[in-house]
C-alpha positions as CSV (number, residue, x, y, z in Angstrom):
1,M,0.0,-0.1,0.0
2,S,1.4,3.4,-1.0
3,L,1.3,6.1,1.5
4,R,1.0,9.8,0.5
5,T,1.0,12.9,2.7
6,P,-2.5,13.9,3.1
7,H,-3.1,18.0,2.4
8,T,-6.3,18.5,4.2
9,R,-7.7,17.3,7.5
10,R,-10.3,15.5,5.6
11,Q,-7.8,13.7,3.4
12,F,-6.1,12.8,6.6
13,L,-9.1,11.4,8.4
14,R,-9.9,9.3,5.3
15,T,-6.5,7.7,5.0
16,T,-6.6,7.0,8.3
17,R,-10.1,5.3,8.2
18,K,-8.7,3.5,5.2
19,L,-5.6,2.1,6.9
20,A,-7.7,1.1,9.9
21,L,-10.0,-0.8,7.8
22,T,-7.5,-2.7,5.8
23,G,-5.7,-3.7,8.9
24,A,-2.5,-1.5,8.2
25,V,-3.2,0.3,12.0
26,F,-0.3,1.8,13.3
27,S,-0.1,2.5,17.1
28,I,1.5,5.1,18.8
29,A,0.0,4.9,22.2
30,P,3.1,3.7,24.0
31,S,4.6,7.2,23.1
32,V,2.3,9.7,21.4
33,N,5.4,11.8,21.1
34,A,7.0,9.9,18.5
35,G,6.4,11.4,15.3
36,L,3.7,13.9,16.0
37,S,5.8,17.0,16.2
38,L,6.2,17.3,12.4
39,S,7.2,21.0,12.3
40,S,9.0,21.7,15.6
41,K,10.8,20.2,18.4
42,N,9.2,22.7,20.7
43,H,5.5,21.7,21.7
44,L,3.2,24.9,22.3
45,L,-0.2,24.4,23.5
46,A,-2.7,27.3,23.5
47,L,-5.6,27.1,25.9
48,D,-8.7,28.9,26.9
49,H,-10.7,27.9,30.1
50,T,-14.3,28.2,29.7
51,H,-15.3,28.4,33.0
52,T,-12.3,30.7,34.8
53,N,-12.1,32.6,31.3
54,E,-8.4,32.2,31.7
55,K,-6.0,31.9,28.8
56,L,-2.6,30.0,28.6
57,S,0.1,29.7,26.1
58,V,2.8,27.5,27.0
59,V,5.8,25.5,25.4
60,Y,5.3,22.3,27.8
61,R,8.2,20.3,25.9
62,L,11.4,20.9,24.3
63,G,12.3,18.1,22.2
64,D,12.0,14.8,24.5
65,Q,11.9,16.9,27.7
66,Y,8.9,18.3,29.5
67,V,9.3,21.7,30.8
68,N,8.6,21.6,34.7
69,S,7.6,25.0,35.1
70,A,5.3,24.7,32.1
71,L,3.8,21.6,33.9
72,T,3.2,23.4,37.1
73,R,1.4,26.3,35.0
74,L,-0.6,23.7,33.4
75,N,-1.5,22.1,36.6
76,R,-2.7,25.3,38.0
77,F,-4.7,26.3,34.7
78,L,-6.5,22.9,34.6
79,R,-7.4,22.7,38.4
80,D,-10.7,21.9,39.6
81,H,-12.8,25.1,38.8
82,Y,-15.3,24.4,41.5
83,S,-13.2,24.0,44.2
84,G,-9.9,25.3,43.1
85,T,-7.8,22.2,43.9
86,V,-4.8,21.9,41.9
87,G,-4.1,18.2,40.9
88,I,-1.2,16.8,39.1
89,M,-1.9,16.2,35.2
90,D,-0.4,13.4,33.2
91,P,1.9,15.2,30.6
92,A,0.8,12.7,28.0
93,L,-2.6,14.4,27.7
94,Y,-0.4,17.3,26.3
95,D,1.1,15.1,23.7
96,I,-2.5,14.0,23.0
97,L,-3.5,17.6,22.3
98,N,-0.5,18.3,20.3
99,G,-1.1,15.4,18.5
100,I,-4.7,16.5,17.6
101,K,-3.4,19.6,16.6
102,V,-0.8,18.3,14.1
103,A,-3.6,15.9,12.8
104,L,-5.9,18.7,12.2
105,R,-3.2,20.9,11.1
106,A,-4.9,23.6,13.2
107,D,-3.1,26.5,15.3
108,I,-6.3,27.2,17.3
109,P,-6.5,27.4,21.1
110,Y,-8.2,24.5,22.7
111,Q,-11.3,25.4,24.8
112,I,-10.9,23.6,28.0
113,I,-14.5,22.5,29.5
114,S,-13.0,20.3,32.3
115,G,-9.6,19.3,33.5
116,Y,-8.9,17.9,36.9
117,R,-11.7,17.2,39.2
118,D,-11.3,16.6,43.0
119,P,-13.1,13.6,44.1
120,H,-15.7,15.4,46.0
121,T,-16.4,17.5,43.0
122,N,-16.8,14.4,41.1
123,E,-19.2,12.7,43.5
124,R,-21.2,15.9,43.7
125,L,-21.5,16.1,39.9
126,R,-22.1,12.3,39.5
127,T,-25.0,12.3,41.9
128,T,-26.5,15.6,40.4
129,R,-26.1,15.0,36.8
130,G,-28.0,12.1,36.2
131,G,-25.4,9.6,35.8
132,G,-23.2,11.7,33.3
133,V,-20.2,11.6,35.5
134,A,-18.1,8.4,36.0
135,K,-17.6,7.1,39.5
136,K,-13.9,6.4,38.8
137,S,-13.2,9.4,36.5
138,L,-9.8,9.7,35.1
139,H,-10.4,13.3,35.8
140,M,-9.6,12.4,39.4
141,Q,-6.3,11.2,38.6
142,G,-5.3,14.1,36.3
143,R,-5.5,11.8,33.4
144,A,-8.4,13.4,31.3
145,L,-9.6,16.6,29.7
146,D,-12.9,17.7,28.2
147,I,-12.3,19.9,25.1
148,R,-13.3,21.4,21.8
149,M,-11.6,23.9,19.2
150,P,-13.7,26.7,18.0
151,G,-14.4,26.4,14.2
152,V,-13.2,22.7,14.3
153,P,-16.6,20.5,13.8
154,L,-16.6,18.5,16.9
155,A,-17.0,14.9,15.0
156,E,-13.4,16.1,13.2
157,L,-11.9,16.8,16.5
158,R,-13.4,13.3,17.7
159,D,-11.9,11.7,14.7
160,A,-8.5,13.2,15.2
161,A,-8.4,12.0,18.6
162,L,-9.3,8.6,17.8
163,S,-6.7,8.3,15.0
164,L,-4.1,8.9,17.7
165,K,-4.9,5.5,19.3
166,A,-3.4,7.2,22.3
167,G,-6.2,6.7,25.1
168,G,-9.8,7.1,25.6
169,V,-12.2,9.3,23.5
170,G,-15.8,10.4,24.4
171,Y,-17.9,12.2,21.9
172,Y,-20.4,14.7,23.5
173,P,-22.1,16.3,20.6
174,K,-25.0,17.7,22.8
175,S,-22.9,19.0,25.4
176,Q,-20.5,20.2,22.5
177,F,-17.1,18.6,23.6
178,V,-14.8,15.6,23.2
179,H,-13.2,13.7,26.3
180,V,-9.8,12.6,25.8
181,D,-7.9,10.4,28.3
182,T,-4.6,8.6,28.9
183,G,-6.2,5.3,30.0
184,G,-7.0,2.2,27.8
185,I,-7.8,2.8,24.1
186,R,-11.7,2.9,23.8
187,S,-14.3,5.2,22.5
188,W,-17.9,5.9,23.3
């Protein structure tokens, strides 16, 4: 099978689907970093938080090295917006975000709907939201984010996340977000 470089998001997603259907599936789950930074060794993320109205643009990784000061800033930015509790986020989440950005060829800030969730907040939301919050949510371990990208159709964001095969991907079109996590590869 010959592989050519896709020129648009849609071509990329079509090519990825064709590869998956023919069994030529490749997995980058053990190291999302490998091969995803097509244009730079510096990994920049731009984020807007929908609940706190904060914005953050930060280089979180230089080559193969995470930047500790950036990770600290990201932990604070992605804190539980209900309680203010700061958790420790899994840096592999940022590699997933970077991979999605590269796959979509998009240089748009992500909108963050939810990052870290403290166990008390998680339980309160779980019991008041009609079952829409998992009892053992990876948000409580700093291993999940709920995101969207303005101007990018939600289904395309989901498909780009799925193409990475780097963790869980949840699709919530009614609530207008995609869930990504560093747990097992699965989708819903």
